[in-house]
N, C-alpha and C positions, 0 to 999 in steps of 0.2 A: 553414456557420455557421450552427448556431441562437444567439438569442440567453441571454447568461450567464443565469442563475436566481441566484436570493437562497437559497444555502444556508444550513441551520438551526446553527447551531454553539453550541458554547458559549466559554467566557475563562475559564481560572483559575490563580491566581497572579500574579507580577510580575517584570520584569527584559526582558532581549531576546525579542521574539516567535517560537514556534515555531508552524507549523500542520501541523495535523498530518494524516493523508492516507491513509482508509482504503480497505482493501481491496474486492471483491466481496461484495457481500450482504453487507456485514458494517455496525456504526455506530458511529458515532462514541463511541459506549462502550469501544470496543473498545480503547480508549486508556487508559482510567480509572488504571490502576495506573500507566501510563507516565508518566502524568502528578502521580501520587501524589509518584513520584520528581526529579517535574521542575519542581515548581512551589514552589519556595523562591529560585527563581537565572531562571523563566522565566515569562514570559507564555503560556503552552499554550493556544492558541487550534486546538481537536477540533471537525471540520462531519460533517455527512452528505452524501456524494453526491447528486448528482439522484435524486428515484426510490427512492432508500434513504431508508431509517428515516423522519425529523419534511419532511426534506425536500420542496421539490412534484416534481412527476412532470413531466418533456417532456413536450413536444407529438409529439417523433418520433424517433427516430435519432438520433443523435449518435458522435461521435469520439469522437479523445486529446485535439485541438484542444477541443472545445470544453466537457470538463473543466480542461484549465487555463483558457480563459475565466473559468471560475465562481470558482477557485480566485483569481485577479487580482479582480474583483470582487467579492472578499468582502472582499480585502487593502484594496484601494480604501475600499472599505464602512468600512470601522477605522480606515481614514487610517493603516495602521504604514507610515512610510518599505524597513523591510528588516527581511530575517526570518530564520530558520532553518525550514528543512521536512523532513521525514523522513516518506516513504511505508511501507506495507506492500504488497508484493505487484502487485496494476493501481497502487495507489498513490502503489508504490518507479517506478513509469512516468510519472504524475502529474508527479513531484515532479523530477527531473530534463529533464522535456520547458517545464514551465515555467520551470526555468530559466535552461533554450538562450532563451528566448523574450526575458525577462526578469534575464538577466544582474545589471541592479544593482538590481534588489530583495531581491537571494539572500543569506547569509551563507554558509550551507552547504547539505549536501539529506544526509538520512538516506535510501539505498537499502538497505531492511530486504528479506528474503523475492523479489526477483525475476528477472527473467528477462531477458538480452541470449545474442547470437550463436549463437542455437537453432541446433542441425546441423537437416538435414531432418525426418530422423525425430523429432525431439523438435517440431519444427515438428505432424509429424501425431499425434504423443502427442494433442498438446491441444489441437487443431484435432478429432482424431475424443473426444473427451469431450464439446466443444459439439455434437458434431452427435450423438453419443448422447442428449443432454440434450433437442434440440429433436424428434428421432423419438422416443421413451421417455418423455419429464416430466421435471424437471426429480428429484422424489420421489423417479425408480425409480433416480436415479446419486448418490443425495442418501449413501450407507453409501461408495460409491466417493471422494468427495470427503473422508468424513471421517478415514476409512482414509488418502487423503494429507496429512492436515492435521496430526493428534493423534499420539502413539507410543498402539504399543496395550496398556504402561502409563500410564496419562493415562485414556485411556477406560475403560480396568476400573474406575481409581478413579476417576473424577468424570463419570458418565453424565448428569447434570444438567448439565452443563459443554460437552456434543455437543448433547445435548437445545436448550439457551438457541441454539448455535447453526446447528442447523440451523432453529430454529422466524426465527432471522431472516432463509435466505434462502429461505423457504417465504414470510414475508411481507414481501418484496423482488415484487413484481409479475415474472411470468415474462419478458415484453418487455425491462424492462429489466434482469434479470440474465443475458441472453443475451444482450443489447445489450451488457455488461460485458464477459462473456467473451469478445466478437468483439474486443473494443480486447485486450485481454489476449494471445487467440492469437495474435493482425496486426500487434501492432505491433513492429515490432525496432528498438531499442534501438544497436544494434552500431554503423550506420554515421556515427551522430551525436555519438555521448558524446563523445568528443575536446570538441568543440567546448562542451563542459559545464565553466567554469573554474573554479568554484566549488569549495572546499575537500569531499569528501566519502567520507562510510563507505558501505562496501556489507558486512551485515551478511546473512546466511541459517545455517539449520541445515546441520548436517552431513546428514540421512539425507532433508532439503525434494525429493523427484523431480522438481519443476519447474522448480525455481527451485536446484539444486546449486550445489558447493562449484564445480564445475567451470563452470560457467559464471559464478559470480557471482569467479571470478577473473579471468576473460576480460574482465566490468567494471572491477574494483579497477586491470588494465593498461590498459585503453581512455583510464580518462579521469586528464587530470593532476596532479589533487592528490587523490591517496583515502588508506582504509587499507582493511584488510579483518581482520574477523573472519568466522568460525566457528562459533557452537557447540554443542558434539558429546552428540549420542546427541538433535536436535530435530530433529522434521520443519519444517509451515510456517507453523502457527499459534501458531509463537513468545508476542506480546504474549498471547494467554490464556494459554498451556501455563506460560512461563518468563519474564514479566517479571519476575520479578528479576534473571534473569542477564541480560533486555536493556540493564535501564538504566544498569548499570552505565559499560558500552561506550557506549553514548549519553548519559551525562551526563562523561564525560570529554571526549569529543566536542567536545559544544556548547559545555563550557567553557575550551577548545583555541580555539574559532575562532569566539567571542566577544567 
């Protein structure tokens, strides 16, 4: 275990706290539209994961538990006793892992566009993507990734947003991007999700290849207190492409569990 890193964060709004945890090669800015929809009722704390955006680079490789340590370090520094958590993709693994280790600190958990209960075939596919990036370079595989993240219709209508998201990835140091992709590919929450006792919202896009409804139904069934929302017609980048559709179920869930 490496020592916790002081992650750069933004705070907006008032009310019960919610920590917003982004995914691989993303930034806290990815939550901005959701923050707008929540900040009248909630204190929204978004932060850049270690090695991402404005946060410091770690000195060596790290694992899921190190990312949990960073979140606990931030919570303690801000003096927040209990908070909601919502994470997207890799963030949707950090949140429940935190809730499992620090149950008394957590009001609820949002697992957005994340994966568990992968079959051997599912695991092989995601690990093949990481292997291709190691072999050919991240830039060579980026078009494959963005095609999985965004719907074709959105990509053709908003090439500027696709370019912005690609730039975030390329601005993330390659060793950090590959490190977090390894964590995402190798984490299997299935054996321990039943230990997460906080109320959980499980939400994904209908056409999200790697974090699909099949896996998310199993996630929801494994969690003792959960509700499942499938957003039709969407792929992985739900916060960027369709935050106006993500916000209502998230807001309703948070209000019901505050």
